[in-house]
PDB file of the backbone (N, CA, C, O) and the ligand in Angstrom, with CONECT records:
HET     ZN  A 101       1
ATOM      1  N   MET A   1      42.523 250.671  78.019  1.00  0.00           N
ATOM      2  CA  MET A   1      43.116 249.679  78.988  1.00  0.00           C
ATOM      3  C   MET A   1      42.581 248.325  78.664  1.00  0.00           C
ATOM      4  O   MET A   1      41.392 248.103  78.434  1.00  0.00           O
ATOM      5  N   PHE A   2      43.642 247.330  78.658  1.00  0.00           N
ATOM      6  CA  PHE A   2      43.272 246.079  78.515  1.00  0.00           C
ATOM      7  C   PHE A   2      42.594 245.331  79.673  1.00  0.00           C
ATOM      8  O   PHE A   2      43.136 245.421  80.775  1.00  0.00           O
ATOM      9  N   ILE A   3      41.505 244.623  79.558  1.00  0.00           N
ATOM     10  CA  ILE A   3      40.804 243.999  80.675  1.00  0.00           C
ATOM     11  C   ILE A   3      41.003 242.546  80.587  1.00  0.00           C
ATOM     12  O   ILE A   3      40.760 241.936  79.546  1.00  0.00           O
ATOM     13  N   TRP A   4      41.426 241.989  81.622  1.00  0.00           N
ATOM     14  CA  TRP A   4      41.671 240.466  81.718  1.00  0.00           C
ATOM     15  C   TRP A   4      40.554 239.811  82.051  1.00  0.00           C
ATOM     16  O   TRP A   4      40.441 239.543  83.247  1.00  0.00           O
ATOM     17  N   ASP A   5      39.727 239.489  81.355  1.00  0.00           N
ATOM     18  CA  ASP A   5      38.501 238.569  81.535  1.00  0.00           C
ATOM     19  C   ASP A   5      38.737 237.082  81.140  1.00  0.00           C
ATOM     20  O   ASP A   5      39.845 236.770  80.704  1.00  0.00           O
ATOM     21  N   PHE A   6      37.922 236.303  81.246  1.00  0.00           N
ATOM     22  CA  PHE A   6      38.020 234.981  81.022  1.00  0.00           C
ATOM     23  C   PHE A   6      38.327 234.659  79.511  1.00  0.00           C
ATOM     24  O   PHE A   6      39.140 233.819  79.127  1.00  0.00           O
ATOM     25  N   ASN A   7      37.573 235.432  78.748  1.00  0.00           N
ATOM     26  CA  ASN A   7      37.870 235.201  77.163  1.00  0.00           C
ATOM     27  C   ASN A   7      39.434 235.627  76.765  1.00  0.00           C
ATOM     28  O   ASN A   7      40.132 234.947  76.012  1.00  0.00           O
ATOM     29  N   ALA A   8      39.805 236.695  77.310  1.00  0.00           N
ATOM     30  CA  ALA A   8      41.193 237.037  77.074  1.00  0.00           C
ATOM     31  C   ALA A   8      42.208 236.040  77.646  1.00  0.00           C
ATOM     32  O   ALA A   8      43.111 235.591  76.940  1.00  0.00           O
ATOM     33  N   ILE A   9      42.055 235.712  78.889  1.00  0.00           N
ATOM     34  CA  ILE A   9      43.018 234.664  79.388  1.00  0.00           C
ATOM     35  C   ILE A   9      42.832 233.351  78.649  1.00  0.00           C
ATOM     36  O   ILE A   9      43.840 232.676  78.438  1.00  0.00           O
ATOM     37  N   PHE A  10      41.753 232.958  78.272  1.00  0.00           N
ATOM     38  CA  PHE A  10      41.576 231.685  77.334  1.00  0.00           C
ATOM     39  C   PHE A  10      42.372 231.939  76.014  1.00  0.00           C
ATOM     40  O   PHE A  10      43.192 231.116  75.606  1.00  0.00           O
ATOM     41  N   ALA A  11      42.104 233.103  75.364  1.00  0.00           N
ATOM     42  CA  ALA A  11      42.741 233.382  73.957  1.00  0.00           C
ATOM     43  C   ALA A  11      44.237 233.431  74.139  1.00  0.00           C
ATOM     44  O   ALA A  11      44.942 233.052  73.204  1.00  0.00           O
ATOM     45  N   VAL A  12      44.825 233.895  75.340  1.00  0.00           N
ATOM     46  CA  VAL A  12      46.244 233.990  75.545  1.00  0.00           C
ATOM     47  C   VAL A  12      46.780 232.592  75.729  1.00  0.00           C
ATOM     48  O   VAL A  12      47.794 232.206  75.148  1.00  0.00           O
ATOM     49  N   ALA A  13      46.058 231.828  76.568  1.00  0.00           N
ATOM     50  CA  ALA A  13      46.537 230.510  76.860  1.00  0.00           C
ATOM     51  C   ALA A  13      46.540 229.684  75.610  1.00  0.00           C
ATOM     52  O   ALA A  13      47.486 228.936  75.365  1.00  0.00           O
ATOM     53  N   LEU A  14      45.501 229.798  74.808  1.00  0.00           N
ATOM     54  CA  LEU A  14      45.403 228.949  73.568  1.00  0.00           C
ATOM     55  C   LEU A  14      46.496 229.501  72.585  1.00  0.00           C
ATOM     56  O   LEU A  14      47.158 228.685  71.944  1.00  0.00           O
ATOM     57  N   ILE A  15      46.688 230.671  72.456  1.00  0.00           N
ATOM     58  CA  ILE A  15      47.827 231.112  71.532  1.00  0.00           C
ATOM     59  C   ILE A  15      49.105 230.597  71.881  1.00  0.00           C
ATOM     60  O   ILE A  15      49.891 230.116  71.065  1.00  0.00           O
ATOM     61  N   LEU A  16      49.321 230.714  73.220  1.00  0.00           N
ATOM     62  CA  LEU A  16      50.729 230.253  73.821  1.00  0.00           C
ATOM     63  C   LEU A  16      50.864 228.645  73.619  1.00  0.00           C
ATOM     64  O   LEU A  16      51.953 228.162  73.308  1.00  0.00           O
ATOM     65  N   SER A  17      49.865 227.946  73.784  1.00  0.00           N
ATOM     66  CA  SER A  17      49.894 226.524  73.572  1.00  0.00           C
ATOM     67  C   SER A  17      50.088 226.093  72.298  1.00  0.00           C
ATOM     68  O   SER A  17      50.830 225.140  72.060  1.00  0.00           O
ATOM     69  N   LEU A  18      49.411 226.783  71.319  1.00  0.00           N
ATOM     70  CA  LEU A  18      49.639 226.538  69.818  1.00  0.00           C
ATOM     71  C   LEU A  18      51.022 226.995  69.341  1.00  0.00           C
ATOM     72  O   LEU A  18      51.635 226.451  68.422  1.00  0.00           O
ATOM     73  N   ALA A  19      51.437 227.997  70.017  1.00  0.00           N
ATOM     74  CA  ALA A  19      52.760 228.412  69.484  1.00  0.00           C
ATOM     75  C   ALA A  19      53.926 227.373  69.955  1.00  0.00           C
ATOM     76  O   ALA A  19      54.887 227.059  69.254  1.00  0.00           O
ATOM     77  N   ILE A  20      53.666 226.904  71.262  1.00  0.00           N
ATOM     78  CA  ILE A  20      54.437 225.886  71.624  1.00  0.00           C
ATOM     79  C   ILE A  20      54.477 224.530  70.915  1.00  0.00           C
ATOM     80  O   ILE A  20      55.482 223.876  70.635  1.00  0.00           O
ATOM     81  N   VAL A  21      53.371 224.273  70.709  1.00  0.00           N
ATOM     82  CA  VAL A  21      53.143 222.804  69.782  1.00  0.00           C
ATOM     83  C   VAL A  21      53.718 223.176  68.448  1.00  0.00           C
ATOM     84  O   VAL A  21      54.436 222.332  67.910  1.00  0.00           O
ATOM     85  N   LEU A  22      53.503 224.340  67.821  1.00  0.00           N
ATOM     86  CA  LEU A  22      54.044 224.629  66.499  1.00  0.00           C
ATOM     87  C   LEU A  22      55.542 224.686  66.575  1.00  0.00           C
ATOM     88  O   LEU A  22      56.158 224.220  65.617  1.00  0.00           O
ATOM     89  N   GLY A  23      56.173 225.164  67.525  1.00  0.00           N
ATOM     90  CA  GLY A  23      57.674 225.388  67.736  1.00  0.00           C
ATOM     91  C   GLY A  23      58.188 223.915  67.813  1.00  0.00           C
ATOM     92  O   GLY A  23      59.098 223.538  67.073  1.00  0.00           O
ATOM     93  N   VAL A  24      57.609 223.114  68.692  1.00  0.00           N
ATOM     94  CA  VAL A  24      58.193 221.787  68.894  1.00  0.00           C
ATOM     95  C   VAL A  24      58.086 220.982  67.600  1.00  0.00           C
ATOM     96  O   VAL A  24      58.996 220.238  67.237  1.00  0.00           O
ATOM     97  N   TRP A  25      56.937 221.151  66.905  1.00  0.00           N
ATOM     98  CA  TRP A  25      56.769 220.382  65.701  1.00  0.00           C
ATOM     99  C   TRP A  25      57.812 220.732  64.591  1.00  0.00           C
ATOM    100  O   TRP A  25      58.386 219.869  63.926  1.00  0.00           O
ATOM    101  N   MET A  26      58.001 222.061  64.452  1.00  0.00           N
ATOM    102  CA  MET A  26      58.927 222.503  63.496  1.00  0.00           C
ATOM    103  C   MET A  26      60.351 221.957  63.911  1.00  0.00           C
ATOM    104  O   MET A  26      61.055 221.418  63.057  1.00  0.00           O
ATOM    105  N   PHE A  27      60.775 222.093  65.202  1.00  0.00           N
ATOM    106  CA  PHE A  27      62.040 221.697  65.562  1.00  0.00           C
ATOM    107  C   PHE A  27      62.337 220.151  65.206  1.00  0.00           C
ATOM    108  O   PHE A  27      63.313 219.795  64.545  1.00  0.00           O
ATOM    109  N   TYR A  28      61.533 219.437  65.642  1.00  0.00           N
ATOM    110  CA  TYR A  28      61.633 217.976  65.271  1.00  0.00           C
ATOM    111  C   TYR A  28      61.539 217.601  63.756  1.00  0.00           C
ATOM    112  O   TYR A  28      62.221 216.705  63.259  1.00  0.00           O
ATOM    113  N   THR A  29      60.621 218.378  63.050  1.00  0.00           N
ATOM    114  CA  THR A  29      60.486 218.110  61.700  1.00  0.00           C
ATOM    115  C   THR A  29      61.799 218.490  61.009  1.00  0.00           C
ATOM    116  O   THR A  29      62.341 217.659  60.280  1.00  0.00           O
ATOM    117  N   LEU A  30      62.315 219.644  61.188  1.00  0.00           N
ATOM    118  CA  LEU A  30      63.472 220.072  60.545  1.00  0.00           C
ATOM    119  C   LEU A  30      64.734 219.362  60.898  1.00  0.00           C
ATOM    120  O   LEU A  30      65.650 219.136  60.107  1.00  0.00           O
ATOM    121  N   ARG A  31      64.703 219.045  62.102  1.00  0.00           N
ATOM    122  CA  ARG A  31      65.924 218.234  62.634  1.00  0.00           C
ATOM    123  C   ARG A  31      65.862 216.825  62.015  1.00  0.00           C
ATOM    124  O   ARG A  31      66.876 216.313  61.541  1.00  0.00           O
ATOM    125  N   GLY A  32      64.626 216.178  62.019  1.00  0.00           N
ATOM    126  CA  GLY A  32      64.490 214.819  61.562  1.00  0.00           C
ATOM    127  C   GLY A  32      64.698 214.739  60.058  1.00  0.00           C
ATOM    128  O   GLY A  32      65.140 213.675  59.623  1.00  0.00           O
ATOM    129  N   GLU A  33      64.419 215.789  59.155  1.00  0.00           N
ATOM    130  CA  GLU A  33      64.619 215.692  57.792  1.00  0.00           C
ATOM    131  C   GLU A  33      66.211 215.677  57.543  1.00  0.00           C
ATOM    132  O   GLU A  33      66.701 214.923  56.702  1.00  0.00           O
ATOM    133  N   GLN A  34      66.882 216.434  58.215  1.00  0.00           N
ATOM    134  CA  GLN A  34      68.415 216.454  58.074  1.00  0.00           C
ATOM    135  C   GLN A  34      68.916 215.083  58.541  1.00  0.00           C
ATOM    136  O   GLN A  34      69.644 214.428  57.794  1.00  0.00           O
ATOM    137  N   ASP A  35      68.593 214.672  59.621  1.00  0.00           N
ATOM    138  CA  ASP A  35      69.116 213.375  60.082  1.00  0.00           C
ATOM    139  C   ASP A  35      68.708 212.116  59.177  1.00  0.00           C
ATOM    140  O   ASP A  35      69.458 211.167  58.951  1.00  0.00           O
ATOM    141  N   ARG A  36      67.499 212.247  58.734  1.00  0.00           N
ATOM    142  CA  ARG A  36      66.887 211.089  57.984  1.00  0.00           C
ATOM    143  C   ARG A  36      67.613 211.029  56.648  1.00  0.00           C
ATOM    144  O   ARG A  36      67.962 209.938  56.195  1.00  0.00           O
ATOM    145  N   GLY A  37      67.871 212.264  55.949  1.00  0.00           N
ATOM    146  CA  GLY A  37      68.389 212.249  54.698  1.00  0.00           C
ATOM    147  C   GLY A  37      69.904 211.594  54.571  1.00  0.00           C
ATOM    148  O   GLY A  37      70.329 210.963  53.603  1.00  0.00           O
ATOM    149  N   THR A  38      70.564 211.882  55.712  1.00  0.00           N
ATOM    150  CA  THR A  38      71.940 211.309  55.731  1.00  0.00           C
ATOM    151  C   THR A  38      72.024 209.880  56.276  1.00  0.00           C
ATOM    152  O   THR A  38      72.890 209.096  55.887  1.00  0.00           O
ATOM    153  N   ARG A  39      71.217 209.608  57.070  1.00  0.00           N
ATOM    154  CA  ARG A  39      71.206 208.283  57.898  1.00  0.00           C
ATOM    155  C   ARG A  39      70.596 207.093  56.928  1.00  0.00           C
ATOM    156  O   ARG A  39      71.048 205.948  56.946  1.00  0.00           O
ATOM    157  N   ASP A  40      69.550 207.502  56.111  1.00  0.00           N
ATOM    158  CA  ASP A  40      68.805 206.470  55.413  1.00  0.00           C
ATOM    159  C   ASP A  40      69.175 206.212  53.976  1.00  0.00           C
ATOM    160  O   ASP A  40      68.572 205.437  53.233  1.00  0.00           O
ATOM    161  N   ALA A  41      70.410 207.064  53.602  1.00  0.00           N
ATOM    162  CA  ALA A  41      70.720 207.030  52.184  1.00  0.00           C
ATOM    163  C   ALA A  41      71.239 205.652  51.750  1.00  0.00           C
ATOM    164  O   ALA A  41      71.030 205.267  50.600  1.00  0.00           O
ATOM    165  N   GLY A  42      71.895 204.913  52.618  1.00  0.00           N
ATOM    166  CA  GLY A  42      72.409 203.630  52.176  1.00  0.00           C
ATOM    167  C   GLY A  42      71.472 202.432  52.399  1.00  0.00           C
ATOM    168  O   GLY A  42      71.894 201.284  52.254  1.00  0.00           O
ATOM    169  N   TYR A  43      70.185 202.699  52.755  1.00  0.00           N
ATOM    170  CA  TYR A  43      69.321 201.605  52.922  1.00  0.00           C
ATOM    171  C   TYR A  43      68.133 201.428  51.911  1.00  0.00           C
ATOM    172  O   TYR A  43      67.219 200.609  52.015  1.00  0.00           O
ATOM    173  N   PHE A  44      68.310 202.313  50.953  1.00  0.00           N
ATOM    174  CA  PHE A  44      67.287 202.097  49.881  1.00  0.00           C
ATOM    175  C   PHE A  44      67.495 200.877  49.091  1.00  0.00           C
ATOM    176  O   PHE A  44      68.626 200.571  48.715  1.00  0.00           O
ATOM    177  N   ARG A  45      66.430 200.144  48.812  1.00  0.00           N
ATOM    178  CA  ARG A  45      66.458 199.118  47.898  1.00  0.00           C
ATOM    179  C   ARG A  45      65.225 199.158  46.939  1.00  0.00           C
ATOM    180  O   ARG A  45      64.191 199.766  47.215  1.00  0.00           O
ATOM    181  N   GLN A  46      65.413 198.510  45.878  1.00  0.00           N
ATOM    182  CA  GLN A  46      64.416 198.525  44.809  1.00  0.00           C
ATOM    183  C   GLN A  46      64.007 197.021  44.384  1.00  0.00           C
ATOM    184  O   GLN A  46      64.882 196.235  44.020  1.00  0.00           O
ATOM    185  N   CYS A  47      62.867 196.709  44.433  1.00  0.00           N
ATOM    186  CA  CYS A  47      62.574 195.329  44.130  1.00  0.00           C
ATOM    187  C   CYS A  47      62.759 195.141  42.558  1.00  0.00           C
ATOM    188  O   CYS A  47      62.403 196.036  41.792  1.00  0.00           O
ATOM    189  N   ARG A  48      63.324 193.954  42.097  1.00  0.00           N
ATOM    190  CA  ARG A  48      63.651 193.670  40.688  1.00  0.00           C
ATOM    191  C   ARG A  48      62.323 193.273  40.025  1.00  0.00           C
ATOM    192  O   ARG A  48      62.216 193.407  38.806  1.00  0.00           O
ATOM    193  N   TYR A  49      61.334 192.806  40.735  1.00  0.00           N
ATOM    194  CA  TYR A  49      60.123 192.298  40.097  1.00  0.00           C
ATOM    195  C   TYR A  49      58.968 193.332  40.009  1.00  0.00           C
ATOM    196  O   TYR A  49      58.330 193.404  38.959  1.00  0.00           O
ATOM    197  N   CYS A  50      58.690 194.080  40.984  1.00  0.00           N
ATOM    198  CA  CYS A  50      57.654 194.981  41.040  1.00  0.00           C
ATOM    199  C   CYS A  50      58.125 196.480  41.052  1.00  0.00           C
ATOM    200  O   CYS A  50      57.311 197.404  41.038  1.00  0.00           O
ATOM    201  N   GLY A  51      59.354 196.650  41.075  1.00  0.00           N
ATOM    202  CA  GLY A  51      59.866 198.147  41.168  1.00  0.00           C
ATOM    203  C   GLY A  51      59.685 198.885  42.341  1.00  0.00           C
ATOM    204  O   GLY A  51      59.971 200.083  42.346  1.00  0.00           O
ATOM    205  N   HIS A  52      59.154 198.209  43.546  1.00  0.00           N
ATOM    206  CA  HIS A  52      58.734 198.965  44.620  1.00  0.00           C
ATOM    207  C   HIS A  52      60.246 199.468  45.285  1.00  0.00           C
ATOM    208  O   HIS A  52      61.217 198.713  45.330  1.00  0.00           O
ATOM    209  N   VAL A  53      60.255 200.701  45.724  1.00  0.00           N
ATOM    210  CA  VAL A  53      61.472 201.294  46.446  1.00  0.00           C
ATOM    211  C   VAL A  53      61.056 201.248  48.026  1.00  0.00           C
ATOM    212  O   VAL A  53      60.031 201.789  48.442  1.00  0.00           O
ATOM    213  N   TYR A  54      61.926 200.576  48.810  1.00  0.00           N
ATOM    214  CA  TYR A  54      61.639 200.709  50.127  1.00  0.00           C
ATOM    215  C   TYR A  54      62.972 200.802  50.998  1.00  0.00           C
ATOM    216  O   TYR A  54      64.057 200.783  50.415  1.00  0.00           O
ATOM    217  N   LEU A  55      62.911 200.893  52.260  1.00  0.00           N
ATOM    218  CA  LEU A  55      64.021 200.912  53.150  1.00  0.00           C
ATOM    219  C   LEU A  55      64.396 199.496  53.874  1.00  0.00           C
ATOM    220  O   LEU A  55      63.523 198.937  54.538  1.00  0.00           O
ATOM    221  N   ASP A  56      65.282 199.100  53.787  1.00  0.00           N
ATOM    222  CA  ASP A  56      65.803 197.774  54.354  1.00  0.00           C
ATOM    223  C   ASP A  56      66.973 198.006  55.458  1.00  0.00           C
ATOM    224  O   ASP A  56      68.177 198.012  55.200  1.00  0.00           O
ATOM    225  N   TYR A  57      66.414 198.186  56.682  1.00  0.00           N
ATOM    226  CA  TYR A  57      67.521 198.526  57.738  1.00  0.00           C
ATOM    227  C   TYR A  57      68.097 197.489  58.208  1.00  0.00           C
ATOM    228  O   TYR A  57      69.022 197.641  59.006  1.00  0.00           O
ATOM    229  N   TRP A  58      67.660 196.148  57.798  1.00  0.00           N
ATOM    230  CA  TRP A  58      68.326 194.877  58.305  1.00  0.00           C
ATOM    231  C   TRP A  58      69.544 194.441  57.490  1.00  0.00           C
ATOM    232  O   TRP A  58      70.490 193.772  57.905  1.00  0.00           O
ATOM    233  N   MET A  59      69.349 194.967  56.174  1.00  0.00           N
ATOM    234  CA  MET A  59      70.500 194.790  55.141  1.00  0.00           C
ATOM    235  C   MET A  59      70.622 193.204  54.939  1.00  0.00           C
ATOM    236  O   MET A  59      71.736 192.707  54.775  1.00  0.00           O
ATOM    237  N   ARG A  60      69.530 192.461  54.951  1.00  0.00           N
ATOM    238  CA  ARG A  60      69.612 191.169  54.629  1.00  0.00           C
ATOM    239  C   ARG A  60      69.976 190.745  53.196  1.00  0.00           C
ATOM    240  O   ARG A  60      69.777 191.520  52.261  1.00  0.00           O
ATOM    241  N   ASP A  61      70.487 189.570  53.020  1.00  0.00           N
ATOM    242  CA  ASP A  61      70.843 189.108  51.628  1.00  0.00           C
ATOM    243  C   ASP A  61      70.262 187.768  51.511  1.00  0.00           C
ATOM    244  O   ASP A  61      70.798 186.928  52.235  1.00  0.00           O
ATOM    245  N   PRO A  62      69.297 187.367  50.777  1.00  0.00           N
ATOM    246  CA  PRO A  62      68.473 188.202  49.830  1.00  0.00           C
ATOM    247  C   PRO A  62      67.498 189.155  50.526  1.00  0.00           C
ATOM    248  O   PRO A  62      67.076 188.838  51.638  1.00  0.00           O
ATOM    249  N   CYS A  63      67.111 190.295  49.955  1.00  0.00           N
ATOM    250  CA  CYS A  63      66.140 191.054  50.500  1.00  0.00           C
ATOM    251  C   CYS A  63      64.822 190.522  50.193  1.00  0.00           C
ATOM    252  O   CYS A  63      64.558 189.772  49.253  1.00  0.00           O
ATOM    253  N   LEU A  64      63.967 191.002  51.122  1.00  0.00           N
ATOM    254  CA  LEU A  64      62.462 190.603  50.943  1.00  0.00           C
ATOM    255  C   LEU A  64      61.539 191.839  50.703  1.00  0.00           C
ATOM    256  O   LEU A  64      61.347 192.720  51.541  1.00  0.00           O
ATOM    257  N   CYS A  65      61.057 191.801  49.604  1.00  0.00           N
ATOM    258  CA  CYS A  65      60.056 192.935  49.105  1.00  0.00           C
ATOM    259  C   CYS A  65      58.924 192.997  49.876  1.00  0.00           C
ATOM    260  O   CYS A  65      58.186 192.011  49.883  1.00  0.00           O
ATOM    261  N   PRO A  66      58.593 194.136  50.642  1.00  0.00           N
ATOM    262  CA  PRO A  66      57.426 194.193  51.483  1.00  0.00           C
ATOM    263  C   PRO A  66      55.983 194.159  50.655  1.00  0.00           C
ATOM    264  O   PRO A  66      54.922 193.840  51.191  1.00  0.00           O
ATOM    265  N   ARG A  67      56.103 194.491  49.438  1.00  0.00           N
ATOM    266  CA  ARG A  67      54.990 194.484  48.675  1.00  0.00           C
ATOM    267  C   ARG A  67      54.666 193.263  48.009  1.00  0.00           C
ATOM    268  O   ARG A  67      53.535 192.807  48.175  1.00  0.00           O
ATOM    269  N   CYS A  68      55.483 192.664  47.282  1.00  0.00           N
ATOM    270  CA  CYS A  68      55.240 191.341  46.495  1.00  0.00           C
ATOM    271  C   CYS A  68      55.710 190.159  47.170  1.00  0.00           C
ATOM    272  O   CYS A  68      55.345 189.050  46.782  1.00  0.00           O
ATOM    273  N   LEU A  69      56.591 190.321  48.275  1.00  0.00           N
ATOM    274  CA  LEU A  69      57.128 189.266  49.190  1.00  0.00           C
ATOM    275  C   LEU A  69      57.962 188.452  48.397  1.00  0.00           C
ATOM    276  O   LEU A  69      58.072 187.286  48.777  1.00  0.00           O
ATOM    277  N   SER A  70      58.605 188.807  47.335  1.00  0.00           N
ATOM    278  CA  SER A  70      59.718 188.059  46.645  1.00  0.00           C
ATOM    279  C   SER A  70      61.088 188.253  47.119  1.00  0.00           C
ATOM    280  O   SER A  70      61.371 189.395  47.482  1.00  0.00           O
ATOM    281  N   TYR A  71      61.908 187.433  47.177  1.00  0.00           N
ATOM    282  CA  TYR A  71      63.219 187.557  47.505  1.00  0.00           C
ATOM    283  C   TYR A  71      64.136 188.016  46.246  1.00  0.00           C
ATOM    284  O   TYR A  71      64.014 187.422  45.174  1.00  0.00           O
ATOM    285  N   HIS A  72      65.016 189.040  46.391  1.00  0.00           N
ATOM    286  CA  HIS A  72      65.835 189.348  45.443  1.00  0.00           C
ATOM    287  C   HIS A  72      67.142 189.845  45.952  1.00  0.00           C
ATOM    288  O   HIS A  72      67.167 190.264  47.109  1.00  0.00           O
ATOM    289  N   ASP A  73      68.324 189.855  45.183  1.00  0.00           N
ATOM    290  CA  ASP A  73      69.531 190.299  45.591  1.00  0.00           C
ATOM    291  C   ASP A  73      69.565 191.843  45.697  1.00  0.00           C
ATOM    292  O   ASP A  73      68.915 192.487  44.873  1.00  0.00           O
ATOM    293  N   PRO A  74      70.274 192.480  46.649  1.00  0.00           N
ATOM    294  CA  PRO A  74      70.275 193.992  46.791  1.00  0.00           C
ATOM    295  C   PRO A  74      70.883 194.720  45.598  1.00  0.00           C
ATOM    296  O   PRO A  74      70.943 195.950  45.590  1.00  0.00           O
TER     297      PRO A  74
HETATM  298 ZN    ZN A 101      58.415 193.564  44.932  1.00  0.00          ZN2+
END
């Protein structure tokens, strides 16, 4: 027969809380990857001078490279 002492209650509570955290993390990670892949596809820019690839959500013309801070056309 299983005895519910403090260690057993602590272990069950720890396992349940870790399962909840892991489940929430997996849910948001998998959902975020699907949304991010389709949403960010049109925002990729590549700097002509240093070759840095970055996301430009503002769609400015000319673009400002975050690495070398030079302006270039999209
Ligand atoms: Zn650059």
